[in-house]
ZANUBA-295283 format. One record per atom (N, C-alpha, C, CB): x, y, z; residue in one letter. Coordinates in steps of 0.05 Angstrom, whole numbers, plus 5000, padded with zeros to 4 digits. Atoms other than C-alpha are relative to their C-alpha. Glycine has a CB too. Layout:
BEGIN
XYZa...
END
This chain:
BEGIN
502050215004x744279590289x501449754989x497950104980x498950265005x745278890263x500649954971x498149805010x499550115026x748578580204x500549705002x502450144987x499450284996x749677900234x502949934995x498349834982x497250035006x757078000222x501550015026x501150214980x499249994973x760077810288x503050005006x498949785014x497150034994x767677750280x501650204985x500949724993x498749795016x769978410254x501850195016x497950164987x498249834985x773878720311x502949954991x499749955030x497250045009x781078840288x501749905023x501150254989x498250074979x786778540326x501350255011x502249814989x499149754987x789079050376x502149925021x497750155014x497950084982x795679020414x499350065029x502650144993x500549974971x794878920489x502549905014x497449845009x497550084990x801678920518x501549834978x499749835026x498750175020x805078330483x498049834985x502049835014x501950175012x798578010462x498150154982x498349865022x502249895016x793278130410x497749815000x501050064970x502350184998x786277860416x497950094980x498950005028x502349935017x780577820367x497549975016x499949814974x502550004985x773978000399x497649974983x499950245018x502550015013x766777930381x498250215012x498749725002x501649774990x762278540387x497149935003x500350244981x502850044995x755478480418x499250165024x499349705004x500749824978x751678950463x498749855023x498250224991x501050164978x748578390503x502349865014x497949804991x497950164988x752377900546x500949784981x499149895026x499550205019x753277500483x503049954996x498850064974x497250055005x759977400449x501650235011x500549954971x498549794986x765177770489x502949994992x499749975031x497150005008x772377970479x501349765014x501350265008x499050264991x776077320486x502150045022x501249844977x497950014980x780277170547x499450175024x502650094988x500349844976x780577440617x502550155005x499349825025x497649844994x785277970643x501150144975x502149835011x499049865024x785578350576x501650245008x497650084983x498349774995x791178840576x501649985026x498450255001x498650034974x794078550641x502049784997x498049945022x497950205002x800578180642x500649895028x502650124988x499550144975x800677690700x499250175024x502949925002x501049834978x796478150744x499349835024x497650174991x500750144976x795177960815x497050015003x501450135025x502950024999x787977710819x499050025028x499149744987x501449994974x783477910876x498149765001x498450275003x501650254999x780377240897x497050065003x500949835023x502849934996x773877590918x498750094974x499750215021x501149905025x772977880848x500649824977x501150274995x499250175023x776777410802x501750154980x497649894987x498349855018x780877960770x501450225016x498350134977x498549784987x785678530787x498550264992x503050014991x501849775006x780979130792x501650254991x498450085024x498549765006x786479650788x501449984972x502150055021x498550035024x789979350728x498349924976x502149795004x501650105022x784479040686x498450234988x498149775010x501349775012x781979550636x496949984999x501050034971x502950045000x774979250637x498750025027x499449754988x501249984973x773979310712x498750275004x502149955022x501449754996x769079830735x501750195017x497449955014x498249834985x774480080783x501750164980x501849845019x498349875020x778980230723x498450194984x501349794982x501749825016x773180520683x499350255016x497549854991x500749774984x771180970741x502450195002x499349915029x497649835000x778381230743x500250154973x502549845006x499849885026x778381350668x498150234995x499649784978x502049795006x771881750666x499950215022x497349864997x500049804979x773182130731x498049955022x499550264988x502050054979x767981800775x501449995028x498649734995x498649994974x773281720830x500250285010x502749874997x499949724991x773982470831x497350085012x500850184976x502749944989x766482510842x499749885028x497849894982x500150114973x766982030901x501550165021x501049715000x498449834981x772382460932x498650255007x502750064987x501649774994x767483030928x497449935014x499550164975x502450094986x762182620963x497649934981x499150205019x502150055019x758182480899x500049714992x500450184975x500250285006x755781770890x497349934986x500249835025x502650055012x748981860856x497849995020x500149754984x502050034980x745281860921x497750204996x501250055028x502349835003x738182130915x499150034971x500550275011x500749985028x738082060839x499049724990x502450104983x501050255010x733781530806x500749964971x497049995003x499450085028x735981170742x498249784993x503049924997x501850215010x730680780705x501449844979x497350134989x498750185018x733580180671x497849854985x501949805014x502050135017x728879970614x501549784984x498550204981x498250215010x731779290597x498649735004x502750015014x501050274997x730978540608x499749915028x501949814985x500350074972x730278560683x502650015015x498749735003x497650014982x735078510742x499849765018x500250275017x499950244983x736977860775x501150085028x501749784987x499049934973x738077900851x502549855007x497849945021x497450124995x745277680848x501550185019x501649954974x498349834982x750377930900x501250234984x502149845014x499149765014x752278630880x497650174992x501649934976x502449855006x745078830866x497849945021x499049924972x501950064978x741878650933x500550165025x500249705006x499349854977x744479190978x498050235006x502750124997x502149814993x738079610977x499550234982x500650105026x500549775018x738580090919x498749924974x502650134994x501550095023x734679680867x497149985007x501149734989x502950004996x727179800862x498749884975x499050295005x501450135023x722579370819x497650174992x499249725008x502349875012x718179790775x498249804987x500950224980x501850195013x713079470729x501549804982x497950144983x499050195020x714678840689x498050004977x500449715013x501749985024x711778970620x500849804979x500150294989x499150205019x715178380588x498049764998x502749905008x501650245003x711977730564x500549825024x500649854974x499450164976x715377410625x498150055023x502850045009x501749934977x710577770671x497649815003x499050294996x502350184999x705377250654x500949715007x498649994973x499050264993x709876660674x500550005030x502649944984x499750014970x709876440748x503050025007x498849745011x497349984989x716176650785x502050154983x501049745005x498149875017x719277050728x499850305000x499649904972x500349704999x716777760742x502550135010x497650085016x497849824992x722378280746x502749874996x499750085028x497550135002x727777750740x501250014972x499749705009x498649985025x732977720685x501349734993x502250225002x498950255009x733877040653x501850034975x497849804994x498549945024x737077370593x502950085006x498650224983x497349924991x742977700628x500850294993x501949824989x499349735009x743178380593x499550215021x498650074974x500749794980x739478800644x501749995025x497149975007x498350034976x743478520702x502750114996x500249705008x497449885006x749978700668x499950305000x501049894972x500449705001x747379410655x499750115029x497650074983x500549904972x744879490727x502550005016x497949825013x497650004984x751479290756x502050224992x501449734997x498349785009x755179800714x499050265011x500250014969x501249744991x750480360733x500250035030x497150024991x500449964971x749380240807x500749765017x497250095006x499350234985x752379590829x501750075025x501549804983x498449984976x755379520899x499449765017x499550275015x500550224982x756278960948x498750095026x502749865007x501249884976x754579391008x500050304997x501449915026x500049715000x752680111018x502450095017x497350125011x497749904985x758680511041x500250304999x502649884989x499449715002x761581211048x501150064973x501950095023x498849945026x763781570986x502949924998x499850304994x497250075002x771081461003x500449704999x501550115025x499750295001x769880711012x499849894971x497949865017x500250095028x768180660938x502550044984x497750144987x497449975012x775280840922x501849755004x501550255010x498550244994x777580160947x499849814977x499049875026x500150185023x779479710888x499149725008x502649994986x500950264991x777779100930x497049975001x501249945028x503050005000x770379300930x499050004971x498950235016x501349985026x765779190871x498150245001x498349744993x501449755000x762879870854x499350094972x501750225014x500949885026x758680130796x500750294999x497049954997x499349725005x759380830768x498650185020x499450084972x501649844981x753881130812x498849815022x497750164986x500850224982x753580630870x497750065019x502349915016x502149934981x748581010913x497550104985x500950205020x502449925015x743681180857x497849795004x500650024969x502250184998x736780870860x499549884972x497450145011x500350125026x736280370803x497149894998x502049774995x502850085003x728980280780x499949804977x498150244995x500150215019x728179620744x497349994985x500549725014x502450005016x723079700688x500549794978x499350284988x499450235018x723079030652x498150004976x499749745015x501550025025x720878990579x500849764983x500350264984x499050225016x725278450549x499549735014x502950034995x500650264989x723077730559x502549835003x498049854982x497750174994x727577150579x501549924975x499149765015x498650055025x729177040506x500750264985x498349824981x499349745012x730277780493x497850134984x502349974983x502149895017x723677880456x498750255012x498049794993x501449764991x720578570461x498950154975x501850185017x501149835021x715978990417x500450295007x497049934995x499649724995x716979730409x497850125017x500250154974x502249894983x710179860442x500549955029x497349884992x499450054972x712679540506x502150215010x501149725004x498049804992x718680020507x498750275003x502350014979x501549754998x714080610493x498450015026x498250044976x501650014975x709480390550x501850045024x498549745002x498149974978x715580340596x500950295004x502449824996x499249724999x717881040579x497750175011x500950114973x502349854989x710881310591x499749965030x497449904985x500350064971x710680960659x502150155016x500349695005x497949864986x717381250679x499350305003x502749974986x500649724999x715181950661x497850065020x499150104972x502249954983x708681900699x500549935030x497649844991x499450094973x711881580761x502750105010x499849705002x497349914994x718581940762x500250135028x500950204980x499949864975x716682330824x498649855023x498750274998x501150164978x713681760864x501950005024x499549704990x498349994976x716281750936x502449814998x498449945025x497650164999x723481510939x501349954973x499549755012x498950065026x724681490864x501750234988x497849934980x498649785012x726582170836x501549924975x501950135020x498750095025x727881880767x500850244983x498149814985x499049785016x732282360730x501549904975x501950175016x498550125022x735681880681x498649754990x503049945008x500850255012x733281340633x502449894985x497650044981x497950145014x738380830610x498749814980x502049845019x501450145021x736080540543x502049884981x497950184986x498150145017x740880040512x498449834980x502049835016x501950135018x735779870459x499850174975x497149975013x500449845024x734580060387x498749844978x502750104991x501150125025x730879920323x501150144976x496850015000x499149875024x732480080252x497650134987x501449814980x502349855010x726580550243x500450114972x499250225019x499749905027x725180750172x498450264996x499049784980x501349745002x722081430187x501550205017x497049985009x498649784986x724482100213x499250005029x499350264987x500549984972x725082210287x497850225006x502550075016x502049794996x720382810277x497249895000x500350214979x502650124999x714582330270x499949735015x498949964972x499950264988x716981680301x498949995029x502949905000x501250004974x712981480363x502049935023x497849805001x498050064980x718881180401x501750255006x501949774992x498549754997x722781820389x498450215015x500950124972x501749814986x716882220413x499849935030x497150004988x500250084972x716481810477x502550105015x499949695002x497649914985x723781970495x500050315001x502549904986x500149714999x722782700476x498150105022x499150124973x501849934979x716882730523x501349975028x497449834999x498550034975x721282460579x502050235004x501649734999x498149774998x726483000564x498550255008x501450044973x501549764993x721183540567x499150005029x497650024982x500950024972x719183270636x502449995019x498349755004x497649984983x726383340662x501649755004x499150095027x498650254997x729082640651x502149984977x498049764999x497950045020x735782540616x499749724988x502850045013x500250255013x735181990564x502749934987x497750004978x497450095010x741681610550x499549754983x502049945023x500750225018x741081160489x502449904985x497950104980x497850135014x745780670455x499950064970x499949705005x499949945028x748080860386x499749764982x502650144994x500150245016x748480140361x502749894995x498650064974x497450155003x753779630344x500549914972x500049765018x499550065028x754079640269x501050254985x497549884986x498849755011x758780150238x500249994970x502750045012x499950005029x757479980166x499050274989x498249774988x500649735011x757080610123x497050054995x501550054975x502849965006x749780480105x498249985024x499149794980x501650014975x747580430178x500250265014x501049775018x500049764984x745481030218x499449925029x497850204990x500550064972x744381090293x497349875004x500250255016x502550144994x739180650324x497950205009x500549795022x502349854989x732280920342x499649905029x497449964983x500349715001x731681290390x502650165001x498250095021x497549844999x739081480391x500250204978x502449825000x499849815022x738181810324x498450265004x499049874975x501449754993x733582330356x502150205011x497849955021x497949814993x737882960363x499950105029x499950234982x500349894973x735183120433x501249815021x497150055005x499150184979x737482490469x503150005001x499049714994x497150034999x744582340492x500749734988x501150025030x499350245014x746981830441x502849925006x499650034969x497450084990x752881420465x501149784982x499749895029x498550205014x758081030427x502049875019x501450114975x498050144984x763480560453x502850094993x499749694997x497149955004x770880690462x501649815016x500750295007x498150174986x776980310484x502150185012x501349794980x498249824987x781080680536x502849895002x499050065028x497550144997x786780170533x500949985029x502250144984x499450024971x786380190609x501650235012x501549755005x498549774990x789580870616x498250245002x502450064981x501549754997x786981550639x500650194977x500750135027x499349835021x790681900584x498349954975x503049974993x501750045024x786282030523x501749944974x498350244995x498450025024x792181970475x499949734987x502950065007x500250265012x791281220465x497149904997x501649805017x502850085003x783681210463x499349954971x498150225012x500950075027x780480880403x497049935001x501649774989x502850085003x773480740378x500049744984x498250224986x500150255014x772280010359x498450024974x498949775017x501349975026x770079900287x497149925000x501549854980x502850084999x763379600309x498250215012x499749755014x501649794989x760980230345x498850164978x501650185020x501349905023x755780500298x500850294993x497050005004x499349735010x757981090256x497450144994x501849984975x502349845006x753181650243x500450144974x499350195022x499749835023x752782200192x501050275010x497350034984x499249734992x755282910192x497750145015x500950164976x502349874988x748283120211x499349885027x497649984981x500750134975x747282610267x501849765005x497149925001x498250224992x752582180301x499849995031x502950054991x500150024971x753681970373x501050265012x501849765010x499249754987x754382550421x502749965015x497950095020x497650064985x759682220465x500649704998x499750095030x499450284997x763181560476x500749955029x502349924981x499350094973x764481170540x501249724998x497550005019x498850275001x768480540557x497949794995x501549945026x501950215007x764879960524x501449754989x498150104979x498550235010x770279440509x500849825024x502550094984x499250204980x770978810552x499350095028x502949954998x500849894974x767079120610x499249775018x497750204997x500650204981x766578690672x497650075017x502549955019x502449954985x759578670699x499049745012x497850134983x501150244987x755378180740x498649834979x498150085022x501350205017x752977550705x497749875015x502049794990x502250154989x746677140716x500749704997x497350074986x499250285002x749076430732x497749834989x500849895028x502050165013x745375950687x498250144980x498349885020x501549855020x742376510645x500949934972x500250295006x499350075027x742476470570x502750114992x497850114981x497449885008x748376940561x502249845014x500150295008x498050154985x752176570615x500449724989x499249995030x499850275010x750575890587x501249984973x497249875000x499050005027x752076060516x502950114997x498250164982x497349875001x758576430532x501649955025x499750304995x498450064976x762376070587x502750124999x500249705004x497449885002x768776370560x500150285010x501049994971x500149724991x766377050582x500150025030x497450134990x500149994971x766076870655x502750075012x499149735012x497649924985x771177180702x499449965029x500850294993x500550064972x771476910772x497349865002x500050255017x502650134995x764876670803x497750184993x499949925028x502249815001x760777300792x499850164974x500150185023x499849805020x762877680731x500249894972x502350195005x499750075028x762877660655x500850254985x497449884988x499249785018x766078090601x497950044978x502849954988x501849955023x761678430550x500950264987x497050025009x499349765015x762878950496x497750104984x502449944981x502149895016x758079420463x499350285008x497649835001x500949744993x754780090462x498049995023x498750144976x501650044976x750079800515x501650065025x498849725001x498249964976x755779780565x500850305002x502549824998x499349725000x757880480544x497750175010x501050094973x502449854992x750780730554x499749985030x497549894986x500350034971x750580450625x502150175014x500449715008x497949834988x757180800641x499150304999x502749974986x500849735003x754481460614x497650075018x499450064971x502349964983x747881380652x500950045029x498049774998x498949964973x751781300717x501350275003x502049785006x498749734999x755781930700x497950225002x501850044976x502149804999x749382320688x498850015028x497849934980x501049994973x746882110757x501850155019x499649715010x498149854984x753182370789x499850304996x502949904995x500349725007x752483030753x497450125012x500050054969x502649904990x745183100774x499950005030x497749834989x499849974970x746882970847x501250275007x501649765012x498649744994x751483570845x498350244990x502750014987x501549785011x747084000801x497149914994x501350114974x502750125005x739883750810x498150184984x498849945027x501849825015x736784360777x500550014970x500350285012x499449995029x739984240709x497849864984x502749864995x501950125018x735384090651x501549784984x498950214980x498650205016x736783480607x501750124978x497949824987x498449885020x739283940552x502750105011x498550234986x497549904988x744284250600x501849775008x499350175025x498350234993x746683570625x501449904975x498349785013x498850105025x747683350553x502350184991x497849984979x497949825010x751583960535x502450025019x498850284996x497750024982x755883930598x501749764993x499049985029x498650245006x757683220579x501450014973x498149765001x498849995027x759183380506x502250214998x497950064980x498149795003x762884030513x502549975017x498850275005x497750054983x767483790568x501449734993x499250005029x498950265007x768983120534x502850024988x498249864980x497350015011x775982920515x499949874972x501949835018x500250105027x776382850440x501649754995x500850224981x498650245008x778382190408x501750074975x498149764994x498349905022x784382380365x500249814977x502750065011x499650215020x784481720327x497749964981x500649745013x502350055017x777781780294x498450264994x498149795012x501649775008x772582250263x497650035019x499149974971x502449964982x766582550301x497749824993x499150284998x502350175006x761782100263x500349735014x499849954969x499650244984x764881530303x500150065030x502649864992x499449944972x766981870368x498550235012x502850045004x501449764990x762482480374x501950205012x498049915021x498349804986x765382990422x502349865015x498450175018x497950144986x769582450455x499149875025x502350185005x500650134974x769982120523x499050195020x502649865010x501149844979x765582400577x502150035022x497449885012x497949944982x770282740626x498850135025x502250184988x501249894976x767282820696x501950195014x499349775019x498249814987x773583160720x499650284991x503049924995x500449745010x772383740675x497350125009x500150004969x502749904991x764983780695x500150085029x497949774996x500149954971x766483760769x502050215010x500649745014x497949814991x772684210772x499750284990x502749894993x500449735011x770484790729x497550135011x499849994969x502449864991x765685320754x497649964982x500550305004x502350065017x758685160730x499250244983x497649935018x500749765015x757485880708x501650014974x500450255016x498349995024x763385840661x499349784980x503049985007x500750225018x761185160634x497450064986x499749745016x502549935012x754085400622x500350224980x497950075021x499549795019x756686020589x501249894974x501950205011x498850125024x760785580542x497949864983x502149805009x501950165016x754785160522x497550164993x499349765016x502449855005x749785720518x499150004971x500450285009x500750005028x750085780443x499049734990x502350094984x500850275008x749585030435x497249935010x502049805009x502650044988x743585010481x497850144983x499850095029x501849855017x740185540438x499549844974x501050284994x500250165024x741685110377x498349765004x502749934989x501650254995x738784480409x497150075004x501249865024x502849924995x732584850432x498650064974x499950255018x501249945025x731485070361x499549754983x501850194984x500450255015x731784350337x497149915002x501949785010x502950075001x724984110316x499349775017x499249944971x501150214984x721183690365x498149834983x498650105025x501650195016x717383080340x497050035007x500949725004x502950004995x709882970335x499049745010x498650084974x500950274991x709482220349x497849884983x499250025028x502350095015x704282140295x500749824977x498550244988x499150185022x708381690249x499149725004x503050014998x500850285001x707780950236x501349845023x500649884973x498950184981x708580450292x501649784987x497749885018x498650215015x710579920241x502750104990x498249904977x497449895009x715980370213x501950035023x499550264985x498349984977x718580480283x501249735007x498350105024x498850274996x719579730289x502349944981x497849784998x498050065020x723779730227x499849714992x502850065010x500050285009x725779010211x499749815023x502649944986x500150174976x724778740282x497249965010x501850125022x502750074992x718478380301x500049765019x498349934975x500450234983x716077900354x497849834987x499250085029x502050175012x711877300336x499249785019x501049894975x501050244984x707876720365x499149804980x497850085020x500750215019x707476070328x500450104971x497149895004x499749915028x706076260255x499350304997x498449834982x500949725001x703576960273x502350195007x497650055018x497949804994x708077580273x498650275004x502150014977x501349744994x706278250303x501050214980x500650085029x499449805020x706078750246x497750204998x500649874973x502149815005x702179370228x499650195022x497549864994x500649794981x699079930267x498349905023x498650234986x501250124976x697279510328x502149965021x498549744994x498150054978x700379420397x500049705007x499250165025x499650284994x702078760431x497349875008x501949965023x502750114994x694678670451x498349994975x498750165021x501650005024x692378740379x498250244997x498449764998x501849765001x689179420393x501150204979x499850135028x499249805020x689279940338x501650235012x497550114985x498349794991x694580470345x499450264986x503049934996x500349735011x693181210335x502250175012x497250125006x497849834990x699481620340x499050275009x502150044978x501149744992x695382250344x498849995028x497950104980x501350024973x691282010404x502149945021x497949774999x498050074980x697181690440x501850245007x501749764991x498149784995x701782290432x498750215018x500950134974x501449814982x696482740464x499849895028x497250064989x500250124974x695682240521x502750015015x499149714998x497450024986x703082160536x501050285006x502049864982x499249734994x704382910531x498550115024x499650184976x501649904977x698783030581x500249835024x497150014991x499650174976x701082480628x497649825006x500550175023x502350174995x694882050618x500049744984x497450154992x499950255015x697381470577x499649765019x502849974986x500450204980x697381060641x497750095019x502649945016x502049964979x691381000688x500349775019x497150034988x499350224981x693580600748x501649794985x497449885013x498550215013x695679940718x499449954971x499649745014x500850035028x692780040649x501450214982x496950024997x498749825020x696480340589x498250004975x502949904993x501849965022x691980620535x497549825003x501549934973x502450154995x686180260567x500349705002x498150064979x499550294998x689479570569x501649945025x501549904974x498750084975x691379250635x502749874994x498249815017x497350115004x698879120637x501449935026x501750194984x498650044975x700879140710x498150075023x502650175002x501649934977x698379260780x499450305002x501349915025x500949724998x695479920805x501850185017x497350005011x498549844981x700280150859x502349845012x498250125022x497750134987x706680000897x499049825022x502050215011x500550194978x706479400943x502749905011x498249774991x497450084987x712379310991x502450064982x499949705006x497749915016x717079690945x500149884972x502449945015x500050125027x715179310882x497350064986x500449695002x502449965015x710279460827x499049734991x500450194975x500950285005x706078820822x499249954971x497749935018x500850085027x704278440759x496949974999x501449754991x502850045004x697378330730x499649804977x498450274994x500550195022x694177810684x499050154976x497849805009x500849875025x693678030612x497749854987x502450024981x502150135016x687777900567x501249874976x497850214993x499050135024x688377490505x500850204979x497949814988x499149825022x691977790445x498449954975x503049954995x501750035024x687477920386x501549914976x498650274995x498550065024x693077840336x500949715000x502450184997x499250285000x694377120358x497749815007x502349955019x502250174991x687976870390x500849825023x498949854978x499050184979x692176540444x500150155027x502849894993x499749874974x692176670518x502950055006x498749825022x497349934994x698377000545x501449795017x500150275014x498850204982x699376450596x500049724988x498550005026x500150275012x698475870547x502849914992x498150004977x497550105009x703975420522x501050134975x499849704996x499249875025x703975810457x502050235004x497650114986x498149784995x708176350490x502649915013x498650215018x497550104989x714175920506x502350164989x500349704993x497749865009x721076200499x500849914972x502449965019x499350105026x722075760439x498450154978x499549704998x501849885020x716176090403x500750294994x497249995010x499449725005x717976820413x502650034984x500250155027x497749995017x722877040361x500650294990x499649824976x499249765014x726777610330x499250265014x498850004973x500449754986x725778130384x502650164998x499349955029x497749835005x730478720385x502249985021x499050284999x497750054983x734778450441x501649764989x499149945029x498650235011x737077880396x502550094986x498249854981x497549945013x743677830362x499650104972x501749764999x500549875026x740478020296x500450305002x497149934990x499649724996x740478710325x502950075005x498250105022x497549924989x747178680358x502549864988x500049965029x497850075017x751578350306x501749765009x501850224998x498350234995x753777660329x498749754990x500649985029x501150245011x752977020292x499149805021x502149874982x500750184979x752676650358x497250045011x501950035023x502849954991x745876970371x498149994977x499950285014x501750035024x742676730307x497249925008x501249814981x502750084994x735276590302x499949705007x498250054976x500050284994x736975850303x500749955029x502049854982x499250034972x740475920370x497750085018x502450185006x502049904982x734776320400x497449834999x499350284993x502650125003x728875930372x500049705004x498850074974x500150295002x730975200366x501849865021x500849924973x498150144982x736875050412x499950115028x502850024988x499649904973x738375500471x497550065015x501750234999x502549914987x731175690485x497849804999x499150264988x502150205000x727575030483x498550005027x501149724995x501650014975x722074940535x501349825020x497249904994x498750194981x725974360564x502350145015x501149764985x497749864988x732074800576x499150195022x501650154979x500749794982x728375360610x498049925022x498950234985x502150064981x722575030645x500449755016x497449984985x499750254985x724874340665x502649985015x499849784980x497450044988x732274400681x501250255012x501849894979x498449784990x736275040685x498450215016x501250144978x501549794986x730575480708x497749885016x498850204979x502050124983x726875040755x499350185023x500949735011x500849834977x723075340813x502150005021x497349905011x498050014979x728575110858x502350204994x501249715002x497949825007x733675510820x499350295007x500749984970x500749724997x729876160823x499150065029x497850084982x501349944975x726576090891x501549915024x497349895001x498550104977x731875770934x501550235013x502049784991x498649794985x736276140983x502050144982x501449885024x498149875017x741176280927x498950244986x501049804979x501349775013x736076760897x498450165019x498349904977x501649844980x733577070961x500550294995x500849925028x
END
């Protein structure tokens, strides 16, 4: 979680150089410089970097985690759906080859013309590219070509479920609604959602055994969906894992630095990857330092961090968000090979076969780096036999009730409009929240009725041309303002949990988000004109 302390990464030798980086799970402040760890590497003009040599390239990361071994076995994530609950997905090259599906847009942007499903923030696009990016669909062997841009599970179906607005603002009730939607629509034709990637977290002040967000992810697990959640980017001793990563049933992911090598001997965990406790820490780590993913040209992350750009299409970003996306892609590859596995079995396969991080304690590195080679090369019977006792232990872990406080689930993170701030036991529409009633609805698969969640219209009723359409929201009782009025400008919305307050960078301060970078003039008159979004460049 956040401390607002953005410049704490230690200097780390990279060949003959040492660079000080800035940790942030969004596309915010990124490890400085391009070609980290590469001495005069030969740059691929089509990419802007040397994919084989640059430690942050997805080609290099795929080699480190064993995804290339999966491709050699014909496993690319095909037939497995990964729901990305994030800030949307921009249709930039690399995410337009046919494997991205637009689910509902539950963000405040859904009420703005031309903004539905899109990602003006930049975080969701970066995540999507790591999970399932590809320039064109190919054969499994073609994804071994370093000249191609390839995500970890390039043939997985990426379901874009947008909750974060163009300024990053999101309330916990929107995330809960998104998880409920995924659970109820996981088996819609062509989706087969088996994984949720959730690079989101709050500093909940209640136990996961009562927290409603934790209950939502547990319900997804019970329905056969693996939930991969970011541990957080604040390793101060008084910080615990983010909610819902602190729930013992989910796969909580921390970040690691592979130094660009397959050997685990030089693996380290950066000091900003949130530490846990002996009772609950991250389960595994995945590459999350200086990761090269797709950027959104002109988006807030891109505009505020031009030093992060690499070539024409990419940007570097570091955080447990990036690590979560890598792990979600790995889970999709595993589920293509073993589609009958339960979420608990997937989690235990990934933890018990992980390569331990020798340089740190389990409260930082968990079981270590997810090792697909071990998962794919060992007989499944022997692996399941190894994890049998652990599965019994996890099954015995207490499941939550979801009857706790919604306000406590938010922790210190709130959205606001003008002088009003959303607090208390109400959702974004101002409707009273009953954890008891909602938990029964979500467990029974009735939280959604067509396009209404808990009786409030949030989206359309059914798929239309491969996209879940938007709907007009009613006025919010807690503000008295219409959702489509000027009062809901990007400048007004503040302190959502996608901001830097959560993810530890001074560059993403409230001043930056509310007064400077997100003025109405910036987003509505110039950089985000209709021409920008609707021209051939965004086809």
